[in-house]
C-alpha angles and dihedrals in degrees: 000000000000111000102257139174114282090251114046134162103177130100117224114246102216134047119177124192143174111237109199106358115177116256115278094250096047119110090198110121120223136164113258110250117206134201113195133193095208140171133050120340111283096020093104091196112165129191128187119214126200116301115209112258091223095054114121119264109271123239116252112292124245087230128225123329109282099192136004122212130186109235113227108171135026116195124191128180129188090233133040116286111254114235095247091052091047090052090048092053093045090051090062091072136041118274113284094024097102133068129185125227136193103223128188146111127289132185111240116185090335097313129101117241132174112250135185127201111214145169095250095204091058103029094056089068090067097050125090113290096251091053097040095053096052099091094189091068091058095038089059093047088051090050092057103264126135119249111206131192115243090244093052092047089053093048092048094044093232132132136209109288096024121130115236134182113244115188087335095311124110114238134173119236098237101173146014108207146141121243096184090235117126121245094004114133104176145014129208134168119272090250091056090044089059092052090048092054098247114159125258114275109313101155138059137190118210132195114199097186093222132117093242118048093190099093090051092050091051091050091049092052090054090051100050136062121265092252091061118108110227118189123189105214099196130049114262116254120259113247122204118208129182141147108259096228117098097229093042092050090049093049099040101037129219110294119210117192144168135204114226124217091264092054098258120140118230116193128198106280091212090058090049092051091049099044115020117084137171118225139161111250132184119279097355101052122206115026130174110210144132111301091230092061098047098083093053092043092052092047092051094048091045090054092046089053092046090050091058092249099114090108089061090069117068111207091198088061096053108119105187146280113220107050120140108227145121123261106267114273092004140084092232121111116251124237085239087071087062093047087240099117136058137187123221137173088020098167094071100024105063123164115277092023131100092235126191104265110158111254091220092056090048092050093052094049090050091050089057095052103272129133119217121224091213088074093062107111103204101030108023114192106181096178090060129092123172136180111265101171137015113235128195101242 
């Protein structure tokens, strides 16, 4: 449960737990036994030190980890998740790849911390491998102990085995472990969460089982209210886009891009520096586009001006060329992300309309290698022009 960046791909190397701590109200003194998952990340080595002979008999163990899942999305809402919305979110992943949480704030030794109530047998599957596989962590959560993040333990000044006061109730710190979830300080069982006054389930963790978590995150955002917090737990995949013609690829470069959790497209800044330029062109004025398109764009606008059609283009209704984004309602990158498309006369040429773009202007742009969005049968976009072929001009 270490506080971590919103997007994280690492597994935490160490999980420390208390296996068989005396109950919080007991005055019986025992030595603190530790089970450690030690060594380099991914080793999974576990050693058991001496457990006091006079420690109480432990409850039945949850047993070894049965299945490990890579968590992709963590959703939190300020109010309980309605059943239909829960079903909708669960339907976005395969059965068994979702787990509910009761998230909220609790007062621990006079300080507020973020806490989640979980089913430890299920929730452990979604935590980093080196935490999930240490059964003692989850046995202690199931037995009613508090599992703290290392960061929270440091802030609170408490150690493994200490007794703390949580919402007025004494509790033993039974584990220090990382869940891989951002801004989560502590984990308790659902039973304990109820006694602490945490709300009914208002959070969910999803595992899509795919290399790129981005499509799942985008689907989740469509399914939840705007006040929901949606965290993508793995870095988005890098996508490589290029035109599959040797000369085009040479002239346009190879574009690498990512989609962020909020649906924004981020392109390689080195590619931008190499390929995107700002120039003054006829009629419209300053435009920021791909350098390979500029000669054809200037030729087309020059011909439009020479043909007496300059008044058919309204510079105040130009809405940009280079703009990294996805095509609306798809997960495909837009030609605007390449700087190879531009929108003009937007006021009267909205998407899904026929618009009023002048046919002469359209014909000239086509002659100079541009495709017109107004020709698209199912999703006409008459404001939109994009490069269809590279000419030697």
